[in-house]
VOPAGU-2260 file (C-alpha; in pm, 1 decimal, decimal comma):
REM VOPAGU-2260
SITE   aa  ch    i         X         Y         Z
SITE  UNK   A    0   23898,0    4331,4   13426,6
SITE  UNK   A    1   23907,6    3969,4   13516,9
SITE  UNK   A    2   24259,5    3824,2   13599,5
SITE  UNK   A    3   24234,3    3598,9   13324,3
SITE  UNK   A    4   24241,3    3884,0   13049,9
SITE  UNK   A    5   24589,3    3931,0   13225,6
SITE  UNK   A    6   24762,2    3625,0   13103,7
SITE  UNK   A    7   24837,1    3498,1   12800,0
SITE  UNK   A    8   24657,4    3197,5   12866,6
SITE  UNK   A    9   24320,9    3407,1   12790,8
SITE  UNK   A   10   24438,2    3481,3   12391,9
SITE  UNK   A   11   24450,1    3257,4   12100,6
SITE  UNK   A   12   24642,2    3316,3   11741,6
SITE  UNK   A   13   24441,0    3289,1   11445,8
SITE  UNK   A   14   24704,3    3101,5   11163,5
SITE  UNK   A   15   24642,7    3247,9   10861,5
SITE  UNK   A   16   24531,7    3051,5   10574,9
SITE  UNK   A   17   24343,8    3073,8   10224,8
SITE  UNK   A   18   24002,0    3128,3   10388,4
SITE  UNK   A   19   24158,9    3391,4   10637,9
SITE  UNK   A   20   24343,1    3581,8   10341,1
SITE  UNK   A   21   23993,0    3639,1   10187,2
SITE  UNK   A   22   23796,1    3754,8   10441,2
SITE  UNK   A   23   24032,5    3949,1   10703,0
SITE  UNK   A   24   24383,5    4037,5   10648,1
SITE  UNK   A   25   24578,8    4099,0   10310,3
SITE  UNK   A   26   24894,3    4088,1   10496,3
SITE  UNK   A   27   25062,7    3701,3   10625,1
SITE  UNK   A   28   24983,2    3836,4   10994,2
SITE  UNK   A   29   24905,8    3649,1   11279,4
SITE  UNK   A   30   24623,5    3800,5   11488,2
SITE  UNK   A   31   24488,5    3771,4   11836,9
SITE  UNK   A   32   24118,5    3666,1   11953,9
SITE  UNK   A   33   24014,5    3598,1   12316,6
SITE  UNK   A   34   24002,6    3226,6   12402,3
SITE  UNK   A   35   23650,4    3315,7   12576,2
SITE  UNK   A   36   23472,8    3562,3   12360,1
SITE  UNK   A   37   23254,6    3842,2   12535,2
SITE  UNK   A   38   22887,2    3848,4   12505,1
SITE  UNK   A   39   22930,9    4240,5   12491,6
SITE  UNK   A   40   23198,0    4238,9   12224,7
SITE  UNK   A   41   23189,1    4152,4   11869,9
SITE  UNK   A   42   23239,9    3764,7   11892,0
SITE  UNK   A   43   23336,5    3752,5   11494,2
SITE  UNK   A   44   23653,3    3969,8   11554,2
SITE  UNK   A   45   24015,4    3978,9   11637,2
SITE  UNK   A   46   24138,5    4170,3   11908,8
SITE  UNK   A   47   24240,7    4437,4   11685,6
SITE  UNK   A   48   23881,6    4398,3   11500,0
SITE  UNK   A   49   23958,6    4206,7   11187,9
SITE  UNK   A   50   23717,6    3971,2   11077,5
SITE  UNK   A   51   23721,7    3591,3   11189,5
SITE  UNK   A   52   23740,5    3327,7   10891,6
SITE  UNK   A   53   23408,9    3089,2   10946,7
SITE  UNK   A   54   23661,5    2770,9   11066,6
SITE  UNK   A   55   23933,1    2954,7   11190,4
SITE  UNK   A   56   24297,1    2754,4   11265,8
SITE  UNK   A   57   24389,7    2849,3   11613,6
SITE  UNK   A   58   24707,1    2767,0   11787,1
SITE  UNK   A   59   24769,0    2878,7   12146,9
SITE  UNK   A   60   24942,6    3177,7   12249,1
SITE  UNK   A   61   25316,1    3140,1   12402,6
SITE  UNK   A   62   25542,8    3399,8   12477,9
SITE  UNK   A   63   25796,1    3360,2   12220,4
SITE  UNK   A   64   25527,8    3460,9   11966,6
SITE  UNK   A   65   25532,2    3783,0   12118,3
SITE  UNK   A   66   25854,9    3853,0   11947,9
SITE  UNK   A   67   25728,9    3747,8   11637,5
SITE  UNK   A   68   25740,0    4009,1   11353,7
SITE  UNK   A   69   25434,1    3838,8   11196,6
SITE  UNK   A   70   25243,4    3951,3   11497,2
SITE  UNK   A   71   24972,0    4179,8   11417,1
SITE  UNK   A   72   25117,9    4517,0   11575,7
SITE  UNK   A   73   24788,3    4658,2   11670,5
SITE  UNK   A   74   24688,6    4329,7   11816,9
SITE  UNK   A   75   25012,2    4345,4   11982,2
SITE  UNK   A   76   24942,5    4728,1   12139,9
SITE  UNK   A   77   24571,9    4611,5   12267,8
SITE  UNK   A   78   24719,3    4288,7   12431,4
SITE  UNK   A   79   24975,1    4506,1   12628,3
SITE  UNK   A   80   24734,5    4747,8   12711,8
SITE  UNK   A   81   24451,0    4453,5   12846,1
SITE  UNK   A   82   24727,8    4312,1   13022,2
SITE  UNK   A   83   24799,2    4647,1   13208,1
SITE  UNK   A   84   24425,6    4723,1   13262,4
SITE  UNK   A   85   24431,3    5032,3   13050,5
SITE  UNK   A   86   24082,5    5161,9   12991,6
SITE  UNK   A   87   24191,1    5204,9   12591,4
SITE  UNK   A   88   24179,1    4850,0   12554,6
SITE  UNK   A   89   23841,5    4779,1   12610,6
SITE  UNK   A   90   23739,6    5064,7   12396,7
SITE  UNK   A   91   23890,1    4925,3   12086,7
SITE  UNK   A   92   23615,7    4717,6   12052,6
């Protein structure tokens, strides 16, 4: 795993809106996606496996957001695992 995947800069937040609610998440959650999508991965998925909208509203991931209760718990767990370099994090996709 590259060093960049361990930093917060490697991820972005998808801000929920009407379009995202229709396609991916029935709850009002913040989801994470890789900043630079991997060629071997699912380019149209969030970190937890949800679908990305056609025109997502992105926001930078900040440390304070990690404590936000709206953050998807599955995305949070996968982020923690990826930052620690655990093999389960790469198998999640």
